[in-house]
C-alpha positions, 0 to 999 in steps of 0.5 A: 500500500502506497503512502498516499493510500495509507493517508487517505485510509486514515481520512476515511477512518477519521471522518466517521469517528468525527461524526460519532463524536459530534453526534454524542457531544452536540446531539441536541444541537444537531437535532435542532438544526436538522428539524426543518433543514433536512434537504440542506443536510442531505445536500451537504452529506451528498457533497461530502461523499462525492468529494471523498469519492473524488479524492479516492479516484485521485489516489487510485490514479496515483497508484496506477490503477483504474476503478475496475481494479477495485471492483467497479465492473459487473459481475459475470454479466449485467443481468447477473449483477442486477439479479444478485443485487436484488437478491442481496436486497431481499436477504438484507430485508429479511435480516433487518426485519429480524433485527427490527423484531428484536428491537421491538421485543427489547424496546430499544429506542432509536436516537433523536438524530436518526428520527430527525434525519428521516424524511417526512414530506414528499420533497424530502423523500425525493431528496432522500432518494438522491442521497440514497443513490449517492450513498449506494455509489460512494460508500461502496466505492469508499468502504468496499472498493477502496478500504477493503483492497487497501486493507488486503494489501496491508494485511495480506489477509482478506478476512481481517480486511473485511472485519476492519472495513466493517468496523470502520463503516459501522462507526460512521453510523454510531450516531444511531446508537447501538442498534444503528451500529448493529444494522450498519455492521450487518449491512457492511458485513453482507456487502463486504463479503459479497465484494470479496467473493465476487470481486465486484462492488456493483451488486452491493451498490444496487442493494445499498441504494435500494435499502437506503431508499426504502428506509427513507420511504418506510423508516418512519412507519417502521420505527414509529411505534411508541413502544421504542421510538425516541421522539425528535423535533418536539413531536 
């Protein structure tokens, strides 16, 4: 692994840690800023992800690689790729349903920040779909394609690389509390394993996008039970 890849890897580790720290230290202020300003937050999040992805492309170019070298290509064929992405989405849906059942049974609360992030209006839901598309592409590029390939170079041990990549990805969702870490860790593990086994990040991009988009449309209904929802925005 080149020094510039190592430096950018540190950046990708630091960003989620800073997000978690900010959420824990300034949680109430973050919720207040989110309420009524979700679209601005979605735009800022998307721009941040595209900026990091752009930097990753420069690092990849510096290392003498192309995006195909880190998995941006179809698996077998485009039909097989889309089919695998859809099947992954179904599998993730079943896993997340089990986590939701456990969450309801144990009455684990969602965080104020997560509830404040989820869209309410049609315009917000449309903007959230655009953010989901960004996350599906950029997060797979960064935390599967880039992080895993660099960690494999550093450790020469794919299982260790996958575990470390899943931890790094999960930390970026620490603002969602322990249940959010569980969800993100599960999502990250499934997508990371798929990437290592197939060599392509595209199926993961498809399922990641669909998962986030559906979460935007149905998240409030699924998490709206008074049994475990932590209220946000004074509602």
